[in-house]
N, C-alpha and C positions, 0 to 999 in steps of 0.2 A: 760202859763201851757198847756202841751198837752192835746188833748181830751182823751186819755187813762187815764192819770192821774186824770182828772176831774171826768171822769166816775167811776174810782175805788174808788176815795174819796167818790162819792155819794153811792157806793155799801157799803164801809167801814161803812159809817154813818148809812145806813139802817139796816146793821147786828147789829151794836151797839144798836140802837133803839130797835130792836126785842129782843136782849139778855137782855137788861135792863129792858123791860117790862115782860118778862118771869121770870127773877130774882125776881122782885117785887112780882109777883103772887105767886112764890114759898115761898117767906118770909112770905106773907100774909096766906099761908097754914100751917105755922108753921116750915118751915125748917130754919136751921141757915144760915145766909148770904153767908158763903163760899160754903156750899152744894148746896143752892139754885143756885149760879152762875154755878157750875159745871153742875147741871141738865138742866140749861137753854142752856149750850154749847152741851150737849150730845142731848138734843132735836134738836138743830138746824143741827147738823151734821159737815161735813168737811168744814171747813170756806174757806180754800184756793181752795178746789175743786168747791165749790158753787161759789166762785168769778169768777174763769176761765169759769165755764159753763155759767154764766151770761153774761160775757164779749163776749163770743162766739156767744151768741144769739143776740147781739146788734152791732157786728163788723164783718169786712172781716178777717177772720183768717188767710186764706191763704196769704192775702197780708201782714199782720204782721209778719207771720213767714217767708215770703220772705224776707222782710226787715231786720229781725234778722239774717238770713242765710247770706245776703249780708255783713251786718256789722260785723259778725263773720268772714266771709271768708276775708275781707279786714284787719282785726286784724291778722289773720293768716298769710297773705302775708307780713304784715309789720313786723312780728317777723321773717320771713325768706326771707330777702331782696335778697340773693343770688339765691335762688331757684326761687324766682318771677321773677328776671330779665332774668335768663336763660330761664324759660319758656315762658315768654311774647316774648322774642326775637326769640326764636325758631318758635313759632306760627306766629309771624309777618313775618318772612322771607317766611314761607310756604303760609300764606294766601295773604300777598302782591304780591308774585310771580303770585298765581292763579288769583287775582283780575286784576293786570296789563295784563296778557296775555288775561284774559277774555274780559277785556274792549277793547283791541285792536280787538279781534276776533269778538266781538259784532258789532263794529263800522265797520269793513270792510265786515263782512259776513251776519250780521242779521239785522242791522239797517235800517228801512225802510225811503225812501224818503219822503220828505214833499210835497206830491202831493196827488191828489184825487185818491182813491181806487188803492194803489200801487199794490195789489195783481192781479190786471188785466193787468199790464204791462209785455211785453216780448221784448227780444231783439234778434235781427237777428245775427247769427254767421254763418260761414261756415267752412267746414273741407274737406281737400284732404287725400285721404287714405295714412296712415303713416306720416302725419304732423299734428302739434298742430293747434287747431281751431283758427280762426281770426274773428275780428267784423268787418272787411271791409277793404277798401271802397267797396261799392256797386254801380254799374254804374246807372247813371239816368234811363236808360231803364228798368233794373231790378226793380228799386223802382216803375216806372209807371205801370209796368205789375202787379206786387203784389197789388198795390194801386187800380187798376180799375177793376181786376178780381177775387179778394179774396171774400169769403163768411164767414170768420171766425173773421175778425177784425172789430170793430166798428169805428176804425180810425187808421191812419197810418202817422208817422211823421218822421224826422231824423235830425241828427246833422253832422256837419262836423268835422274836426279835431281841437282840441283846440291848439291854438298858442300863443306865446308871442307876444304882440303886444306894440308898442310905442304909449302911450297916452298923449296928451298934452291939458292943459286947460288954456284958458286966458293967454297965452304967458309964462306959467310957465315951469320950466324944465320937460321934458317929463319923464313919469313913466312907467315902464315896467310891464304890467298887463296880465292876461289870457283872451284871447278872444276866444268865442265860436260862429261859425257860425251856425245857425239852420234854418230849413225850416220856412215859415212863420206861419203855423198852430201849430207850437212846443208848445207853452204855453197853446194853447186851448186844445190840446190833453191831456196834463198832467193836465189839470183842475186847472190852477194857477190863482189867482186874483192879480193885482198889489198893491203895497203899495200905490202908488200915480200913477196919470196919466194912461196910458195904456201899454198893451203888444203888441207884434208884430202880424200881420196878413198876409195873402198871399198876399195882396194889397201893403204891405211895401217893397216887393222885388224890388231893385232899377234898373232902366234900366241902360244900359251902359252909363257911363259918368256922371249919376246923383248922387247928394248927397244922402246918405242913412241915415236910422234912427238906433238907438241902444236902448237897454234897459240896465240899469245898476243894479248892485246887491245892496242890502241893506246895505252891509257893506261898499261898495264904496261910496254910497250916504252919509253914516254917517260920513266916514273918510275925505272925500273932501269938502262935502257941509254942514256937521252937520245937516243933516236931513232938509234942506231948500227946501221948495216946490218950490222955484223959479228955480230949476234945470230944470224943464220942458221947452223944447225949446231951451235949451242952447247948443251952437255948441261946439264940441270938435273935434281934429284932432286924428285920428287913423291910424297909419302908413302913416301920411301925408295927409290922406283924411278927408275931413270935413264930420262930422256926427251929427245929432240932437238927443238929449235925449228926448225920448217920454214917459218913464215911468221907475219905480223902481220895480224890482221884489220882491215877497213877502220875508219877513225877514228869515224865516226857510230855503228857498230854495237856495243852493250855487251850483247847477249843478248836472248833472246825473252820475258823475263819482266820485266814492269814493275817497277821498283824493285829489281831485282837486277842488279848490275853483274859480268857474268862476267869473270874474268881469265885463265883458261886453258880451252881446249877441247881434249878428246883423244878420238880415235875409238874405238868399242867396238861389239860385235855380238853378237846372240843373248843378249839380256838382256831385262829389263823396260824398257819404252819408253813415253814419252809421244809419241802421233803427231801429225805435221803433214803437211798436203797441200796441193796447188796444184790448184784447179779448173781443168777444161778450159774453153775459151772457150765461152759460151753455156749452160753448165751451171749452173743455180741450186743454192743451198745445199740447199734442201728435196729437190729431185731427188736430189742425192748422198746425202742422209741416208737417203731411202727405200731406195735401192739397197743402202747399207752396212748396213742393219738386216736386210735379206734375206740379205746374205753372211754376216753374223755368225751368224744363227740356223742357217743351213746348216752352218757350222763347227762351232757347238755340238753339233748332232746327230751329226756324224761324228766328233768328237774327244773326247767326254766320255761317262762312263758315265751310266746313266740318272739315278740320284739327284743328279749334279752338274748336268745339263743342266736338271733341273727349276728349280733355282735360277737358272742362267744365262739361261734363256729370259726371264725377268722382267727382265733387263737391257736398257734401251734405248739406243742410240747416239745421241748429239747431236753436231751439228757447229756449232761456235761460230766466228764470224769472228775471225781471228788478226792481222789486219793492223795492230791497236793492241797487240799482245803477247797473251801467254797469259792465259786467263781467271782465274786463281787469285786475283790481287789484286783484280781487277775484281769478282769474286764477294764477296770479302771487304768491300770498302770501297765498292762501287757504290751501294748503297741509302742508306748513310750520307752519301755525297757529294751525292746527289740531295737528300735532306732538308736538308742544310745549305745548299745552293743556294736552296731555298724559303725558309728562315729567313733568309739575308742578303738575299734578295730583298725580304722584307717590311720588313728593316731599312732597306734603301735607301729604299723607298717611305715609311717613317717618316720618314726624314731629309729627303725631297723635301717632304712635308707640312709638316714643321717649317720648312724654309726658305721655302716658299710662304707661311706664314703671317707670318714675319718680314718677308719682302719686301712682302707685302701692307700691313702696318702702316708700313713705311718709305715706301711709296708714298703712303699716305694723308697721312704727314707732309709729303711734297713736293708736294702736290697744287697749292698756290699757285704754286711755282716752276714746274711743268709747264704750268700755265694761263698764266702770263705768258709762257712760251717760244712756246705756241700762238699766243697774242695777238701776238706779234712776227713770226709767219710760219711757225714751224715745222710740218711736216706731222704728223699723227698716226702715219703710218707710220714717219716718222723718229724719232719719240719711242718707238715700240714697239721698233724697231731698237736703240736706244740701251739700253733697259731690259733686252732680251734679251742684249745684249753684256755688261752688267753681270752678268747671270745666268751666263752661259757663263764669264765671268772667274773668278766664284766658284767654279763647278764645276771649271775647269781648275787653279786653285790647290789645291782640295780633292783633285783627282785627284793632283797632284804629291806631295802630302803622303801622300795615300792609298796611292801605290805604294811609299813608303818603309815605310809600315806593313804594306803587303802582303808585302814581302819578310820582314820580321820575323815577321809572322803565318804565312807559308808555312813557315818554318823550324820554328815551333812544331808546326804540323801533322805536318809530316814527323817531328819528334821523337817525336809520340805514336804515330804510325802505324809508326815504327821498333821500338817496344817489343813488337810482336806476336811471339808465340812461333811462329807458323806461318811467318814471314817474318822471320828473324833479320837478313838482310841487305839490309833495305830502304834503298836510297839514292836515293829519289825527288828529283829536281832539277827544279824548276819553271823552266826558264830562260826568259828573255824572247825571243820570237820574234814573226814577223808576226802571228799569230793572237792572241796575248796583247796586243800592241800595239793591233790593231783593236778588240779587246774594251774595251781601257781607254779609247781615244778615243771609241769610241760610247757607253759608259756616261757619259762626261763630257759629251757633246753632248745625249744624251738626259735626264740629270738637270737640265742647265742650262735646256733648253727646258721640262721637265715642271714645275719650281717657278717658272719665271719667266714663263710665258704669262699666267696668271691676274693677277699684280700689274702686268704691263705694259698689260693691257687696262683694269684698274680705273683706272690713272693717266690714261688718256687718253679716258675714256668720255663725258665732257660737254663743254659748250661752255665757253670760257675765262671769259666774263663771270659766269655763275653760280657757277663754280668759285672765282673770286676773291671773291665777296661771301659764300660759305657759311662758317659758323663752327661750332665744337663738332661735334656729331654730325649736324648738318643735311646734310652731304655724303654720308651713307651712305643707300642705298637698302635696301629689305627684302633684297633678293637678296645685296648685298655683307655686310650685317650677318650674315646666317644663313650666308653662304659662310665667313667667317672663323671663326665658331662651328663650322662643320662640319669644318674643318680640324683644329681642336684636338680635337674629338670622335674624328675619324679617328685622330689620333696615339694617343689613350687607348686606343681599340679594338685598334690593332696592338700597343700596349704590353701590353695585357692578354692579347692572344694569345701574345706572345713570352715574357712572364713566367710564364703558364700552362704553355707548353711547357717551360720551364726546370724548374718544378717537378715536371712529370711525368716528364721525362727523368732527373732527379736522383733521383727515388723509384725509377725503373726501375733505375738503375745501383746503387743502395743495395741493392736486391732481389737483383741479380746478384752482389754482393760477399758477401752474406749468405746466399747458397744453402747448403744442408747438403751440402757436398762430399763427406762421408765420410772427411775427413782435415782435419788442422790446418795451416794455411798460415802460421801466425805463428811467429817465432822459428826458421826453418829456413833454413840457408845451404846453398846447392848450389855445390860446386866441381868442374869438369870438368878432367881432365888429358888429355895425349897420351902414352900410354906407347909409341908405335910405335918410338921410337929407342932404348929401354932395351936391347934385344938379350936380355932375359929370355925363357926358356921359360915356358909357362903355369904349370907346376908352381912354378917358383922365383918367378915374378910373384905367384902366390897367397900364397906365405909373406910376400912383401913387402908386399902389401895388408894381410895380417892384422896384421903389425907397425905399419904406418902407421895403421891404425884404433886400435890400442892407445895409439899416440903422440897422435893427436888427441884422445882421450878424456881426456888428462892436462892439455889447455889449460884454464886456469881460464875458467868460463863455458860450457864445452862439457858438455851433459849426456848426450848419446848421439851415436853416428856410425854410419853404415851406407853401403854402396855399392848402386847400382842402375843399371840400363841407361836408365831413364826414370822420371820421376816420374807420378803418376795424370794430372795434367793434360796431359802430353805425349802419353799414350796409347801402349801398347806394341802392336806389331802382332800380327795373328793369322795372315794368309796363308790357306793351305789346311788348316791344321791343325784337327782336330776331336776330340772326347772320346767315349770309350766308358766308361761307369761300370758298376762291379760290381753285377749284379742289376737293371740298368735296360736295357729293350728299347725301341727306337724305330725308326722308319722312316728310312732314309738321309737323305732330304731334310730331316729335322727335326733332325739332328745339330747340336750346338751349336759354334760356332767362337768359342773364347774368346781373349781377349788373354793373351799369355804373358810373364811379367816374371821376370827373373833377379835375386834381391836377396841382400843378406848378411844374417846375424843382426842383430836390433835394427832392420830396417828398419820394422816396424810401430810400434815404440815412437817411432822418430825422426820418422815422419811423422804420428803421431797417428792411425793406422787401428786402430780397435779389434778386438782378438781376441775374437770371441764365443764361442769354444770352443777346447779344445786348447791347444797351445803354440807358441812361435816356433821358428825353425831355431836350430841349434847347430853350432859347429865339430865337434862329435863326430859330425855326420852323414856326414862325409867317409869314404868307404870303407864304408859301411854301405848296407843296401837303401834305394833311392830314396824320397824323402819329397816332399810337396807340401802347400801351404796353399791352399785355394779360396776364393773370394769367396762371399757369401750368394746372389748371382744364380745361380751354379753349382750351389750346394746346393739351391736351390728347384727347379731344373729336374731334377736328378737324384736328389735324396733329400728329396722333399717330406714334411714331417712326421716325418723320421727323423734321428737324430744321425749326420752323416757321418764323425765321428771314427774312424779305424780301418779304414774301407773303402778300396777301391782305385779308382783311376782311370787310364785309359790314354790317351796323346796319339798320335794317328795322323796322319800327314802324307800327304795324298791329292791327287793321284794317284801322286806320286813316293815312294820309299822314305822312311822315317823318318829325319831326322838324329838321332834319339835312340837309335839302335841298333835293337834288335829290338822296338820298342814295348813295352818292359816296363813293369808296372803301377807306379804311385806310390801309397804309402800316405798317407792324408790325415791330417796330425797337426794341423792347425789350419783354423778357419773364421774368416775376415776380413770385416769389414763392407764393403759396396758403396762404391765410390768414383766420383765424376764424371769421365769421360774426355774428351778432346779438346774437345768443345763442352758447355758448362755447360747449354744447353738440352736435351741428350739424356738419355736414361735410363741409369742405371748399366750399365756393360758387364761381362759376365761375364769374370773373370779368374783365371788360376791361377798361383800364384807357386812358383819353384823355387829352392833354395839354390844360389846361383852357385858356391860352394867345392865342393860335392858334385857339380855338373854340369860342374865346370872351364870355366865359361862366365862369363869375367871381363869386367864393364864398367868404365867409366870416369868415373862420376859419383858424388862422395862427398857424402853428406847429413849434415849436423850440425845437431842441436837444440841451441839455446843458451839460456841464462837471461838473456841480456841482448840488445841490438841486434845481429841478425846482421850487418847492413852494417858495424857497428863493428868487428867481430872478423875481417873480410876479410882485413885486412893482417896479422894476426897468423897466421891459418891459411895463407896464401900463404907466410909466412916459414918456418913448421914444414915445410910440404911441400916447399919448396925446399931446406932443409937435409937432408931425408931422402932425397928423390930429386932430386939435383943435375941430372940429364940429362933430367928429365920436365918439360915446360913445363906451367903452368896456363893453359887456353885459355878458360875462361869462369868467372865468378864472379857468381852471381845469387841473390836471396832467393826462396824459394818464393812469398812473397806478390807480388813482382814479376811470377813466372811467371804467377800466377793473374790478376793484373791484365793481362797480355798477351794473355789469352785472351778479354778482353772489350774489346778496343781499339776496335771500332766503336761500342760503347755509351759508353765512355769519350770518345771523340771528340765524339760527339753532345751528351753531357751537358756536357762542360767548354766547348765553344763556346756552346751554348745558353744556359749559365749566364752567360757573358760578354755575349752579345747580349741576353739578358733584362734585365740590369742597364743595359746601353747604351740599350735601348728604353725603360725607365722614365726614365732621365735625359733623354732626348730628349722625351719627353712632358712632363716637368717644365719643360724649356726653352721648349717651344712655349706651354704654359699660362702661364708667367710673362711671355713676350713679349707674349701677347694681352691679359692682364689689365693689364700695365703701360701697354700702349699705350691700353687703354680708359679707364683712370684719367687719362692725359694728355689724351685726346681729349675726356672729359666733365668736364674741370675746372670750366668755367663752370657746367655742369649741378649739379655736386657743391656748388659756391659757392651757387647759388641755394637748393638743398635745405637746406644748413646755416643760410643766411640766414632760411629759413622756419621752422627749429626742429628739423631733423633732428639726432639725436645721433651721436656717433662709432659707437655700436653700431648704428645704422641704416645708416650709411655701410659699415661692415664687412660687414653682412649682405647689403647690395646687391651689393658686390664679390664676397664668398664665395659668395652665391647664383648669380651668373654661373657661378663655377667649378664649383659643384656641379651645376648643370644640365648643363653639358658633360661633367663626369666620369661622371654617371649614363648619359647617351646613350651615350658611348664605352664604358662597361662592358657595357651591353646588347648593343651591336654586337660588342664583342670576344667575349662569351660565346658568340653565334651563330657567329663564326668558329671559336671552340676546338671546338665540337662538329661544325661542318662539316669541320675539318681532322683530326679524330681518325681516320677511317677511312684516310686517306692515311697518315698517321704509322704506324698499326698495320700497314699493308701493308709499310712499309718497316723497321720495328724488331719484331724477333720477341719474342713474349710480352708485349707492351707492354699494360698494364692498361687498361680504359676510364677516360676521364676522369671524376673524382668531384667532388664539390662541394669537397673539400679544396684541390686545387690551384687551382682557380678563385677560391675565397675567398681563399687567400693571395695571389694575384695582385691581386685587388681591394683587399685591405688595403694591399698594398706601393704600389700606384698612388695610392691615396687618401693614403697618407702623404707621398708625394712630392708630390702636388698641394697638400695642406694646407702643406707648406714652402714651395713656390714661391708659393703665393697670400698667404702672410703679408706679405710685403714690399710687394706693390701695395695691399693692403688697409690696411695701416698708412700708406702714403704717402697714400691717399685721405682718411684721417681726419685728416690734418694740413694739409689744404687750408685757406688762409685765405680766408673768404667775400669779404672786400673786395677781396683780390687777383683771386680768380677772377671776380668780377663786372666788374672792370676788363679783364680778359684779352681780347685781340683787339679 
């Protein structure tokens, strides 16, 4: 028995006892029994009201009313399953999209590192005029200068580049892990404590030839050793070098880079470094930045020759907050995620407009029911609470389904982001936490109130008498009539905005994919191997590579094969190397610093890079005078208007001695076309190519041009390479087309999702238009019957209904076009090289929305033409 029933039974019993006593007293005074009973009831008063007031004194009335509203709302949804399903799905798509994008945005942009006082951490970046900023590497001398002379940092540390490493444990098969080199004080500066053992110190940096120590991640410890403390002191092989495990990092810490889950840390020193610092209390980032730029310029003047300092003085140091991780991933995806947040915000607003229109129509249909309830004593505030409870219930159900969709959607987003070439080890995990929970609950409440307030106010705005007497359209004032139409026009406007954005971004992605790259990315398979465990000397390995190339060319479907250190889109480094050309005199500060690529013969044929003059490398070059092939950008700089074939060029490494010997000149035997490096937005980079077999500089990426789908040949190529080099593992297989696509991940991310959101927006606009027209037809049934009785034809009725739709469609299109041109500058600031919005995408959006509107208007219009005049005149 419920508490309410027990209490009401007790109250009933007390009331009966009082009335019985009062009745007996009245009888004793001489009243007849029946009159005595009625006198007792009159003296007691309204029994029902007193029972309710007594209950309210001893209970939480608001909680009971809330439970009643929830039960009533659930019954209403059960009675209208079609409406409920459409409403929940609409909200789930809007809320799910927002939750998915926000979870990714929070993880990439806002999530704090699991370190001590993350708000104090800053990262060192530098920027040359007209170029994007970079995180390094910084020279060791630059690090020492800032470490020893700054007054703004309490500590300074750094990391090297994270690399894939082959790690072998107890003779097991080697595993490819992410290895990060760090300075000895790295963990101390971050304020981290080990799970077991200890973390690295400056004394752990190994001398040349000595075995080193490593710290492993908690995930690696759990995966391989099942959290066994005996891991301490165990020896493992890292890239063939013995290392001793001295500790396990704290469980929450997975590395400083968002999306990169580091497995092993090893200490190093006196090498290129990415710098991290901790600000002193009271020092602002801008103050620190000003001092560091002064220190850097002073170091340049003291440690670099004149021609080098001219260039380095242009470099500006920037300090970026590093509490949320290093800036590389944020710089790559930040603008795209901000743009996507804006898009999904518009999508959620569209879903709210849709739901407001549907609930407004539903409230009009329930007008008599609500009027009866008001007439029976219900307050308008009580009815508003009930209507809002139904709205929040809908948004809550949509949120639950939306969270499930968000987990799926986040996985899709991470999959797209993980394909980027610059960050091959992206493992972003948008785990649910308090912030995401608060965002999801907040968005559910806001959406429920946003689309529920207007329908709730509409339902209780008038007196119960007139509300019960009204029929047909008479219950509508001009405000609510135009408010409903305005909701549909707003949906159309937002849909035009989303669909136009989809067309613009898809066109931008198509332009990116059809850039003149300078090479052919189709039908090229890239296979990377790890020859570190072969034990071959370079001379022997060169022979093996040549034999393997010959074997690969015999595979059916392989047209040519070559070896390279990097493809053009990966970008080969230049460092401090510069060129001196025969017969060309220039000032030292104007010297060109080209990318240097070591390739095998047939490289240009395999990658489709045109040879504009001269000829390709050959195996016969080995043992002969050195030769090189230059790109057209190098030729334009050094040999303008002159054939460079047969001329000589020298590579100089400054300021250190050249690793190429005595800086011997290279004879130019070929002129290659320019190729797009690194960023597709950049201009072609000057490149010089060397014959890797002649230079004895062997790399490990095999490039194969095929006559069929390269991905389909991956298994065959793996098998042939495995049979030929049994001890050499294949570490990566990828097509060149995939690699090009990985260079435009932000554009792909925005285009793919805006395409989905644009289609969804058009569908929501169609649903909203259909709902309002269907409601109008049902609401105007008697009016339509009168018109048909007076001689209106089915064509007249169709034009009446479709005319309403056309008016709302045109108004929405005009507003949507204004939104498009208003939002274009914002999109252009977030998407590089985005072309201005032209009439084409806008017209395409208008046609698409018009087609959706025509389809959704057809059913209500057809239903209106089938109204029976006699039935309509008898309605209500």
